[in-house]
NUVO-187888 format. One record per residue (C-alpha): residue in one letter; x, y, z. Coordinates in steps of 0.001 Angstrom, whole numbers, padded with zeros to 6 digits, always signed. Layout:
AXYZ
...
This chain:
M+047582+022863+004754
A+045351+025588+005992
T+045378+026806+009783
P+043242+025113+012209
P+040073+026847+013001
V+039823+028995+016317
K+038199+027373+019244
P+034479+025968+018431
R+031196+027402+019175
R+029647+025244+021760
L+025920+024231+021800
K+024299+022568+024719
G+021593+020964+025289
H+022251+017321+025926
N+022463+015516+028857
G+024345+012415+027431
T+026848+011823+024928
V+025761+013425+021547
T+025350+010743+018845
C+024259+012302+015733
C+023939+015616+013538
I+022335+016755+010673
A+022230+020027+008988
S+019480+021705+006945
R+020066+022015+003453
F+017315+024682+002605
R+017291+026551+005859
P+021034+027207+006607
G+022028+027479+010284
V+019539+025141+011311
I+020769+021818+013063
A+019094+018941+014636
S+021135+016689+016860
S+020500+013462+018998
G+021875+011905+022000
E+022264+009000+024388
D+019611+010892+026790
S+016735+009997+024138
C+016905+013629+023369
I+016662+015371+019924
C+017973+018971+020241
W+016916+021646+017499
F+019424+024650+016865
D+019438+027716+014789
L+022728+029126+014697
R+021296+032735+014859
C+020370+031851+018649
K+022111+031210+021430
D+020650+028005+022811
A+018513+025381+021512
L+015033+026215+020194
F+013314+023343+021603
T+014122+019884+022532
I+012163+016316+022032
D+012543+014171+025058
L+011462+010652+023829
G+012292+009131+027182
M+012934+005718+026176
E+016810+004378+024585
S+019600+006243+023111
I+018951+007748+019754
S+021109+006203+017224
C+020389+008162+014073
L+018487+011114+012587
C+017529+012140+009025
F+014959+014628+007342
K+012327+013579+004661
T+013859+014621+001045
G+011973+017703+000015
N+010073+018469+003500
E+012554+019118+006339
D+009989+019681+008676
I+009542+016076+008853
L+011988+014289+010814
Y+013033+010681+011410
A+014716+009343+014275
S+016132+005623+015396
L+015816+004268+018557
G+016118+000747+019561
T+014517-001343+016970
K+011998+001642+015980
V+012059+004237+013449
M+009997+007148+014748
C+008809+010288+012607
F+007872+013596+013726
D+006495+017165+012394
I+008688+019599+014318
K+005844+022218+013509
M+003735+020165+016041
A+005758+021296+018921
S+002969+021105+021310
S+002649+017445+021390
W+005639+015868+019899
K+003427+012838+019436
P+005045+010529+016300
L+003101+010856+013326
E+004434+007259+012488
T+006495+004517+014315
Y+008042+001700+012048
S+008996-001506+013928
F+009987-003603+011139
N+013577-004372+012538
K+014331-007064+015137
E+017713-005494+016141
E+019017-002354+017298
I+019171+000070+014321
N+022517+001733+013859
Q+021608+004151+010667
I+018790+005478+008780
S+018585+007005+005696
F+015673+008614+003282
S+015879+008344-000699
M+016598+011192-002366
K+014493+010443-005324
S+011750+008247-003727
D+009690+007993-000785
F+011839+004871+000747
L+013709+005089+004055
A+016363+002589+004773
A+017247+001111+008503
G+020057-001002+008722
D+020535-003082+011988
D+022805-005266+014229
S+021682-008563+012558
G+023062-007327+009394
E+019848-006872+007671
V+018552-003651+006222
K+014677-002847+006100
I+013563-000660+003140
I+010375+000989+004247
D+007580+002387+001820
T+006788+005417+004114
V+003936+006422+001557
H+002017+003479+002294
Q+003567+002999+005902
S+004734-000760+005097
L+007813-002950+004738
Y+008785-003118+000882
K+011985-005369+001184
T+014430-006887+003196
L+018048-006908+002166
R+019751-009809+003809
S+022412-012683+003202
V+025038-010512+002592
H+026305-009035+006019
T+027094-011526+008670
S+027568-008907+011438
I+026106-005399+012316
C+025278-003256+009483
S+026716-000115+010664
S+025660+002201+007552
V+023346+002455+004829
Q+022722+004837+001936
F+020712+005306-000990
I+022626+006012-004227
P+020736+009426-005678
W+021624+009016-009467
K+020496+005258-009304
P+016980+005183-008088
W+016619+001626-007223
T+020221+001384-005852
A+021890+001154-002067
I+024764+000826-000514
T+025553-000900+003094
G+028773-001251+004977
G+029133-003706+008083
L+031375-004807+010746
D+032109-007819+008818
M+034179-005681+006696
K+031966-005869+003720
L+030658-003342+001407
A+027503-003969-000729
I+025853-002432-003673
W+022281-003653-003905
D+019156-003614-006413
F+016816-002834-003490
S+013820-003521-005985
K+014856-007086-006008
G+016691-007609-002769
R+019666-008465-004452
P+023033-007216-004577
Y+025069-006125-007522
N+028131-006551-005851
V+029972-007243-002705
I+033820-005849-001540
D+035225-008048+001116
Y+038097-005917+003003
G+038879-008686+004987
M+040114-010627+002075
T+043664-010863+001622
E+044818-010114-001973
P+047236-012921-003884
D+049597-009986-004929
S+051226-008657-002046
S+051933-005629-003807
I+047893-004667-003613
S+046713-003952+000017
T+043435-003231+001116
G+044187-002239+004608
N+046279+000444+006182
A+049971-000902+006748
G+050151+001473+009935
Q+046980+000308+011440
C+047774-003409+010430
F+045983-004862+013750
N+042761-002848+013489
P+040136-004686+011185
A+038685-002971+007971
F+035284-002920+009508
V+032751-000393+007560
H+031790+002381+009929
S+030311+005137+007647
I+029475+005604+004035
A+028961+008984+002313
I+027218+009766-001043
P+027355+013215-002465
E+024032+014583-003869
V+023435+014312-007066
D+023608+017681-007872
I+027110+018207-006158
T+028739+015315-007985
C+032235+016662-009097
G+032752+016283-012841
P+032236+012757-014174
N+032920+010822-010956
K+030066+009795-009050
V+031590+008327-005770
C+031470+007148-002670
A+033510+007403+000644
V+033867+004529+002957
A+035248+005360+006494
R+037060+001984+007603
G+038309+000531+011068
D+042061+000395+009924
G+042218+004310+009686
V+041565+004302+005808
I+038920+006352+003794
D+037979+004682+000361
V+036982+007026-002479
I+035329+004437-004806
D+034238+005607-008363
L+030684+004171-008159
E+029808+004774-011716
A+032723+003087-013096
S+032357-000014-010800
L+028762-000568-011710
A+029676-000276-015605
T+032059-002864-015172
L+029705-004826-013307
K+027044-004609-015990
S+029390-005543-018727
K+030632-008488-016615
S+027335-009818-016146
S+026323-010074-019559
S+029565-011679-020706
L+029326-014164-017816
A+025259-014651-018793
K+026627-016120-022141
S+029549-018081-021306
A+029421-019839-018119
Q+026987-021690-015712
R+025772-019999-012568
S+028580-021701-010314
K+031564-020615-012371
R+030012-017285-012758
G+029877-016742-008927
E+033543-017827-008677
A+034561-015312-011763
Q+032822-012506-009975
S+034477-013230-006849
S+037971-013793-008100
N+037839-010362-010069
T+036074-008210-007230
H+039338-006654-005730
A+041004-006298-009079
D+037977-004233-010196
Y+037584-002455-006920
Q+041336-001378-006843
N+041447+000157-010250
K+038240+002448-009389
S+039447+003583-005816
T+041378+005859-004142
Q+042750+005497-000609
L+043091+008006+001976
D+045136+007240+004833
F+048023+007848+007186
S+050561+008256+004610
S+048640+011264+003275
G+048289+012632+006824
G+045063+011040+007355
H+043905+009030+010609
T+045936+007046+012843
A+042894+005009+014212
S+039404+003873+013143
V+037748+006245+010902
S+034130+006816+012497
C+032437+008924+010097
V+032587+010657+006480
S+030625+013417+005091
F+030862+015553+001485
S+030742+019460+002009
L+027577+021466+001781
F+029540+024747+001826
G+031346+026668-001063
E+031477+024459-004155
R+029158+021797-002605
G+030819+018174-002406
K+034445+019901-003235
F+035516+018602+000100
L+035419+015016+002046
L+035252+015477+005734
S+036213+012830+008065
G+036302+012223+011627
G+037849+009101+014060
N+038614+007471+016957
D+042272+009546+017307
A+040022+012627+018006
S+040671+014239+014779
V+038837+015720+012054
K+040289+015865+008327
L+039300+017973+005138
W+040394+016447+002025
D+040218+017977-001532
W+039155+014580-002754
S+038192+015317-006408
K+042094+016082-007373
C+042914+012259-006589
F+040758+011562-009671
S+042498+014194-011737
P+044511+012238-014627
E+047394+015193-013958
Q+047908+013526-010328
S+049600+010310-009702
S+049147+010530-005822
C+046920+011793-003078
N+049751+012741-000679
N+049062+016367-000842
Y+045376+016805-000849
L+044520+016810+003298
S+043690+020536+003194
L+043014+020704+006907
S+043183+018733+010072
I+041719+019698+013457
N+042414+018064+016554
L+039900+017461+019472
K+039838+015707+022698
K+037601+013279+022298
K+036681+010380+019630
I+034427+011671+016932
N+030858+009844+016846
W+029469+012083+013933
L+029735+015043+011699
C+028158+017081+009282
T+028199+020579+007096
T+026069+023376+006631
P+025760+025254+003195
T+026931+028453+004642
D+030289+030385+004536
S+030837+030360+008583
E+029950+027917+011218
N+029890+025402+008454
L+031126+022103+010236
V+029072+020349+012832
V+030979+017942+015240
C+029729+015529+017712
D+032224+013641+019842
T+031800+011331+022900
T+030682+014744+024978
K+027286+015867+025359
V+028235+019401+023811
V+027815+019830+019945
K+031021+021854+018514
I+030710+024348+015582
Y+033752+025301+013238
T+034444+027526+010338
V+036272+025834+007711
A+037035+026883+004152
C-alpha cells in the first residue's frame, strides 16, 4: 500500500460545513464547492483564494453538477429547487433557470453525459427527470424507493438508463423513458443460503443504506467491465458489472415473457435478483482494509489512467483508494490486496472528487468548512 500523502492544501471560503465538490474535466485545477452556508465557491488551484463566491442566501446547497459539454453552466440543488447559473455572468448571479418540480428536499442532482436531461432525487424517494432544453418535467421515477432517494446517476453507455439508490436499502436500474425499473436490488433482503451475505459482517448493526453511486465516464471504463460502485451504510462498497447484469435481465425477461403469466414472472424475478447480483459484483469491505463505518461517497478517478482507481470516503473519517479493476481479472480469486492507499482525517467525509492532473488531484469535503486537496497517484 502506498505511503499516505503529506498534509493537505486547505481551501477556505465557506462559513459552514462543505457539502459537495465537483472538478472540471476540461479546465484542470478548477473546482466548485457548495456548503450549508448557501454559498458556492469557485476555486482555481493556481490561485491561493477562491476566485468568487455565489451567495444564494437561502438554504443549504446539497449538490452541484456541471452541464455536460459546457462547464460554464452550473446546476445547484437547494431545498426543493434546482437552480442554473452561468459562471461568466459574475456581475449578477441571477439564475438562468429555476426548476421546482420536486416536492421534498433534493439530495443529489446529475446531468446526463449523452443528452440534455437532469435528474433530481429527493426525500420522498422520487426522482424527477428534467428536460433542460424545454425546461419541463420529462418523467417522474416513483413506486420503488419507500424512503429517501439519496443518489442518482445516468448510465452513459445506455442513453435511456439511470440508476438510483436510497435509504430503503434498494438500488434500482431504470428505463427512464418509460418510467419503469429494469431491476431492483434489495440489500435488506436476507439470502436463504447463509453462506451468501449482502452485508458487512463487521458492521452487522449498520443497515445497508445506499448513500452514493458512482458511474465511470463512458470513455474511461476499464476493459470490458462497465460497472457502478455503490457506497453502503454497512461499510461495504459494491462494484457491480452493470453490463453483465443488464444482459442477464434482458435474456431472463425474454424467456419469462414466453413462458409465464405476469404474476409468476414477478415471483421469478424477485427470487433470482440476489443470485444474479452476487455473480456479477465484487465487495470491498473491512476485510479488504476498507471502511469500519458507513461509506458516504464514492468516485472513479480522473487522474492518470482515468477510471483505474475507485475512491471512497466514510463516516470513519477515512478516504480509501482502490485498484478496483483487478478484482474483475480472471487471474484473481479475491480482492484482499487491492487497497492502494488509506488517508485518515479527523472528521466524517461528506463528498469527494478527483481532478485530471498529476498533482493536487483529490478533493475532499468533510464536516468542516474547509476543502482539502491531496496529491495521490
